[in-house]
C-alpha positions, 0 to 999 in steps of 0.5 A: 600239310599246307604251307602258308606263303606270302608274295611280294612284288604281287602286281608285277610280272614275276610275282603275278607268274608266281602266283598263277603257278602257286595257285594250282599247287595242292600243298599251298595257300596263299594268304598274303600279297604285297606291293610298294605303290599299289599297296592297298589295291585289289590283286584283281586290278593288276592281275585281272587274269588271276580269278581265282585269287581276286578276293586277295588285297595287296598289302604294303611290302615290310618284314612285319607283313611278310614274317608269320609265314611258311614261305616267302616269295621276293619278287621285287626289283634288283637291289631291293630284296637284301633289306628284307632278307635279313629281317625274315629270319624266322621265315623257314624258307625264302625265295628271292626272284631278284639278284641279291643273292646270286652272285658269289663274288663281291667284286662281280656285284659291285662291277655290274650292280653296285650297292650292298652286297649280300650273301649268296643262296642256293641257286635255284637251277635244279638241273645245272651240272655242277662238275668236280676235278674227276669230270663227274657232275652231280645236278643243283638240285642235290644242294636245293634239298632241304634248303632254307634259302633259294636265289632264283636264277636270272632268266638269260642266265639260266637259259644260257647256262643250261644251253652249255654246261653239258659240254664244259662239264664233259670237256668237248667245248672250250668256255674261253670263248662262248658267244651267245644271242638272245632274243627276249621279250619285254617282260623280263625287264619287268612292269614299269613304264619304260619308253624303250619298252612301249608297243610303238617303239618295239612292234616291228622292230628288234633292239639290241641293249647292253651290248659289249659285255654290259649286261647283269647277267654275264656274271651269273653265267660265269659262275654257273659255268665255272661250277660246271667246269669243275674245281681245279684249284686249292681252293676248290673252285674255277675262276668264273673270269676264265669263262670267257662270253660275248652276250648280246640280247635283242628285245623282240616283239613278243610278250614273253620268251627267250630263244638263246643261239649260244656257240663254243668252239669244240675241244680238239679230238672231241667226236661229234658222237661225244659231244651229243651224248654230253647233252644227252646224258645231262638232260636225257632223264630231266622232266623239263630241260629236253634235248630235242632230236638231232636236226631239231631246233625250238621255237618260244611259241613251243614253251608259251606258259611251260616249266619247259627249257627245249634245246636244238643241238648243231655241230658246225664243223666248218667253222669248228663250233657247237650250236646250241638254240634254246627257248624258255618262257622267261617268266616260268622256266626262266623265273617263277617256274624255276622258283617253285621247281626248287621250292618242291625239291627243298620241301621234299614235295614232288618236283613236278607238282604244279608245273606243266611241260606243256605249252600253249598254242597257238 
């Protein structure tokens, strides 16, 4: 079966990456691409690298144009997807690459985003551990099978969550004192012109932003790590506020990529073997999330263009903390690749279809 697809926000970075990956998908026909201010222009004017799709013209982003497809991808700025999703009830599968359907808590949404709150959709991080009170865990992919509405993750959020979830699920690290610092490429901020993202502002410089607990991905990380810790209340959920995280992103002069260094205290009594075994058990059989050999740490260059998260794990006994260094391509595993991987699972296709574990070098 061939599925017809519409991609909104097709002139932006996330939309362009979704299109790049889908162009090689044997079960997909890219039928429609849409935009706002760029509607009416050829896709090739904004995505000149997508040569196989150069015949497409950007149409207006309206519910009427998006409807009538088997799958719709919404690659729109935060706060804009929700206005379309209610009108797409007849579309069999809708995948939102924005934040509008990620959070389960309206309080968290109001605090970090504001505006209309929309119902949470199935979270699109297949490898994420979801624990239970007995400390056994399943993966989020089980919830993605047959899903009809999927919220693709925030790139920083999924990187940190994948970094730490195994240790929390296994009970070997303390989630009440998480510290993470991320070096991120400016493509994660979208394609709109912003002065602080001009080459003259970022070349030769490292620029922290959203310092002091203000970044919008913080509640998403808390939500994911709380799920990994397993339910402990009568309601069957863990309060994400119990996940305390100091989160500092830093823009660095690379077009794409995230290098997240995340640390958390070791729980008393946890041995080095138990700690490493927790991550090995979580990701040893995974294709796209890989734990590197002891003593190795990844580089962002190793995952450029790949749907791969590479993790390096260190145990700092002097500080009594676990250190996890994770590299992803923010536009692939962080966004578009996660969305397409989740789509494959939802449709019952091979999870790896159109996705590569191999990066591009140099």
